[in-house]
C-alpha positions in Angstrom: -2.8 9.8 -9.4 -5.0 7.9 -11.8 -8.2 8.4 -9.9 -8.0 11.9 -9.8 -7.0 12.2 -13.6 -9.8 10.0 -14.7 -12.6 11.8 -12.6 -11.1 15.1 -14.1 -11.6 13.9 -17.6 -14.8 12.0 -17.1 -16.9 14.4 -15.0 -14.5 17.5 -13.9 -13.5 18.0 -10.3 -14.4 21.2 -8.2 -12.2 20.6 -5.7 -9.2 18.4 -4.6 -8.7 17.8 -0.7 -5.5 16.3 0.3 -3.0 16.3 3.2 -1.0 19.4 4.3 2.7 19.6 3.0 5.2 17.7 5.2 8.8 17.6 5.6 10.6 15.0 3.5 13.9 14.1 2.7 17.4 14.5 4.5 16.8 18.2 4.7 13.1 17.9 5.7 12.1 20.0 3.0 8.6 20.8 3.1 7.1 18.7 0.4 3.7 18.9 -1.2 1.5 15.2 -1.5 1.2 13.6 -4.8 -2.4 14.7 -5.2 -1.5 18.3 -4.7 1.0 18.2 -7.6 -1.4 16.2 -9.8 -4.4 18.6 -9.1 -2.5 21.6 -9.7 -1.2 20.2 -13.0 -4.7 19.6 -13.9 -5.9 22.9 -12.9 -8.1 21.9 -10.1 -8.1 23.9 -6.9 -6.4 22.3 -3.8 -7.4 22.5 -0.1 -5.0 20.9 2.5 -6.8 21.0 5.9 -5.6 19.4 8.9 -9.3 18.1 9.4 -11.7 17.7 6.9 -14.4 17.8 9.5 -13.4 21.4 10.5 -16.1 23.8 10.2 -14.2 26.1 7.8 -14.0 23.0 5.5 -17.7 22.2 5.8 -18.7 25.6 4.9 -16.6 25.4 1.6 -18.0 22.1 0.8 -21.7 23.4 1.3 -20.8 26.2 -1.2 -19.6 23.9 -3.7 -22.6 21.5 -3.3 -20.9 18.6 -4.7 -23.0 15.6 -6.2 -20.5 13.3 -4.7 -17.1 13.2 -2.9 -14.7 10.8 -3.9 -12.1 9.3 -1.5 -9.0 7.3 -2.2 -6.3 6.6 0.2 -7.1 9.9 2.1 -6.0 9.0 5.7 -8.7 10.9 7.6 -12.0 9.8 9.1 -14.9 11.6 7.2 -17.7 12.5 10.2 -21.3 12.5 9.8 -21.7 16.2 8.9 -19.1 15.5 5.7 -20.9 12.3 4.9 -24.3 13.8 4.6 -23.2 16.4 2.4 -23.2 15.2 -1.1 -26.5 14.3 -3.0 -25.1 10.9 -3.8 -22.9 10.3 -0.7 -19.2 9.8 -0.2 -17.7 6.8 -2.4 -14.6 5.2 -1.6 -12.2 3.5 -3.7 -10.4 0.7 -1.7 -7.5 -1.3 -2.6 -8.9 -4.8 -1.4 -11.8 -7.0 -1.7 -14.2 -5.9 1.1 -14.9 -7.1 3.8 -11.1 -8.4 3.8 -8.2 -6.1 4.8 -10.2 -3.0 6.1 -7.7 -0.3 7.2 -4.8 1.7 6.2 -2.5 -0.8 4.8 -4.7 -3.4 2.5 -2.0 -4.2 -0.1 0.9 -4.7 2.3 -1.0 -7.1 4.5 -2.6 -8.9 1.5 1.3 -9.8 0.4 2.5 -10.3 4.0 -0.3 -12.9 4.6 0.5 -14.8 1.2 -2.7 -14.0 -0.6 -2.7 -14.9 -4.3 -5.5 -12.6 -5.1 -6.8 -9.3 -4.3 -8.7 -6.4 -5.9 -10.6 -3.3 -5.7 -13.7 -2.1 -4.1 -16.0 0.9 -4.4 -18.2 1.5 -1.7 -20.4 4.2 0.0 -18.7 5.5 3.2 -20.4 5.5 6.7 -18.7 6.3 9.8 -17.0 2.7 10.3 -13.7 1.3 9.3 -14.5 0.6 5.4 -17.6 -1.0 6.7 -20.2 0.9 4.3 -22.3 -0.7 1.5 -20.4 -2.0 -1.5 -21.1 -0.7 -5.3 -18.5 -2.8 -7.4 -15.5 -5.1 -7.0 -13.1 -6.4 -9.3 -10.4 -9.0 -8.6 -6.6 -8.7 -9.5 -4.3 -11.8 -9.2 -1.0 -11.1 -7.4 2.4 -12.1 -8.9 4.6 -14.3 -6.9 7.4 -11.9 -6.7 5.3 -8.6 -6.8 5.8 -6.0 -4.1 3.5 -3.7 -2.5 4.4 -0.7 -4.5 4.3 -2.4 -7.8 0.9 -4.1 -6.8 -0.5 -0.6 -5.6 0.3 1.0 -9.1 -1.8 -1.7 -10.7 -4.7 -1.3 -8.5 -4.7 2.5 -9.0 -5.2 1.9 -12.5 -8.0 -0.4 -11.8 -9.8 1.7 -9.2 -9.5 4.5 -11.7 -11.7 2.6 -14.0 -13.9 1.2 -11.3 -14.8 4.6 -10.0 -16.0 5.9 -13.1 -18.1 2.8 -13.7 -19.5 3.1 -10.0 -20.4 6.7 -10.2 -21.9 6.5 -13.7 -24.1 3.5 -12.3 -25.1 5.3 -9.2 -26.1 8.5 -10.9 -28.1 6.6 -13.4 -29.9 4.5 -10.4 -28.5 1.3 -12.0 -26.4 0.5 -8.9 -27.8 -0.3 -5.4 -25.3 -0.5 -2.6 -25.2 -4.0 -1.2 -24.4 -4.0 2.8 -21.1 -5.7 3.7 -20.9 -8.5 6.3 -20.2 -7.5 9.7 -17.1 -9.7 10.1 -13.9 -8.8 8.0 -10.2 -8.9 8.5 -8.3 -5.7 9.2 -5.1 -4.3 7.5 -3.7 -1.8 10.2 -0.9 0.9 9.5 2.4 -0.5 9.3 5.5 0.5 11.5 9.1 0.2 11.0 9.5 -2.7 13.5 7.0 -4.7 11.1 9.7 -4.9 8.8 12.3 -6.7 10.7 13.0 -10.2 9.1 12.6 -13.1 11.5 14.9 -15.7 9.8 13.5 -18.6 12.0 10.3 -18.1 10.0 10.0 -20.3 6.8 11.1 -18.9 3.6 7.9 -18.0 1.8 6.9 -16.4 5.0 10.0 -14.2 4.9 9.6 -13.6 1.1 6.0 -12.4 1.6 7.1 -10.1 4.2 9.9 -8.5 2.1 7.7 -7.8 -0.7 4.7 -6.8 1.5 6.8 -4.0 3.1 8.5 -3.0 -0.2 8.6 0.3 -0.2 7.3 1.0 3.2 8.3 0.4 5.8 11.1 -1.7 4.0 12.4 -5.2 5.4 15.4 -5.1 7.2 18.0 -7.3 9.2 21.3 -6.7 10.8 24.9 -8.0 10.0 27.9 -7.4 12.1 25.6 -5.4 14.2 24.8 -3.0 11.3 21.6 -2.4 9.9 20.5 -4.0 6.2 17.8 -3.5 4.0 16.4 -6.2 2.0 14.4 -5.2 -0.9 13.9 -8.2 -3.0 13.9 -11.9 -2.4 12.6 -15.1 -3.9 12.2 -18.9 -2.3 15.0 -20.9 -3.7 14.1 -23.9 -1.6 11.0 -24.8 0.6 12.5 -27.8 1.9 14.1 -28.7 5.4 16.5 -26.7 7.2 19.5 -25.8 5.5 21.6 -24.5 8.4 21.1 -22.0 11.2 18.4 -19.4 10.5 19.9 -16.4 8.9 23.1 -18.1 7.9 24.8 -17.2 4.7 25.2 -20.2 2.5 28.5 -20.7 0.5 27.7 -19.7 -2.8 29.8 -17.6 -5.2 26.7 -16.1 -7.7 23.9 -15.9 -5.4 23.1 -14.6 -1.8 21.2 -17.7 -0.5 20.1 -17.5 3.4 18.9 -20.4 5.5 15.4 -19.7 7.0 13.6 -21.7 9.8 12.4 -23.9 7.0 13.8 -23.6 3.3 16.1 -21.2 1.8 15.6 -17.5 0.6 17.6 -16.0 -2.2 18.2 -12.3 -1.8 18.1 -10.5 -5.1 18.4 -6.8 -3.8 20.0 -5.7 -0.6 21.3 -2.3 0.8 23.6 -2.1 3.7 23.7 1.0 5.8 25.3 3.9 3.8 25.6 2.1 0.6 23.7 1.8 -2.7 21.4 -1.3 -3.4 23.4 -4.1 -4.5 22.5 -7.2 -6.1 22.7 -10.5 -4.2 26.1 -11.4 -6.1 27.5 -7.9 -5.6 26.8 -8.3 -1.9 28.6 -11.6 -1.8 31.5 -10.2 -3.8 32.1 -7.2 -1.5 31.0 -8.4 1.9 31.0 -12.1 2.4 32.9 -13.8 -0.4 33.0 -17.2 1.5 29.7 -17.2 3.2 29.7 -18.3 7.2 28.3 -15.3 8.4 24.8 -14.9 9.7 22.0 -12.3 9.5 20.3 -11.7 12.9 
């Protein structure tokens, strides 16, 4: 958690508020969120309410009398009673260049929609969905084969620096929040079905879906009626149709798949119950001569 670590280093953190522990993994073992783990390592007290707007949480916050609340990928709406508590307000670190990509999954949707640039915005929270006045923004280019997980890690480091700069400017009176335009684009929460590959799409659109849904919810398709996860791809050809959409092309060293327009090379793939394979390993083990079709 770069933001928490930088805030603790620069200013000190009175309290870290994060989600409750949740079941995870095959054994559904109760697992703490990363913020809790990081806070405990730093010696910062942790609170895990089901709702930050609950009366007992408000009482705890009033007793602390914080100068500011910093919000980063928290996943709960803050209501007026919480928003009005800190002297300098509640400041959000958002992984997009607002007003573009307001919502829960800004990094994923930026990739899915083929953006070449994104960034980080700090802004003062209001009761809308990422609609509060902007403090600072920093643009970040997106790599052609970068996944959502990789981009999120880069943006988290940028955001940690930007929030420190924002709080220093806000406290010194050097920063005046600037209202956002009313219109913006949305980045709603992803669901598992959002990762289904539609091979009739053009190659670049499929590639963007794969990288935008890695690691969650993951891109997937089927072969022989069995689920197959596709982790990494690249666009091999943007030209005309190379065959039936989803058809595995006959190559010995590369896993090439025909799209509605162009060809997708699958670099990493995972059949159900199997480890992640390279495209060549998949060809050698599953379909040596091609002739099969992903559905």
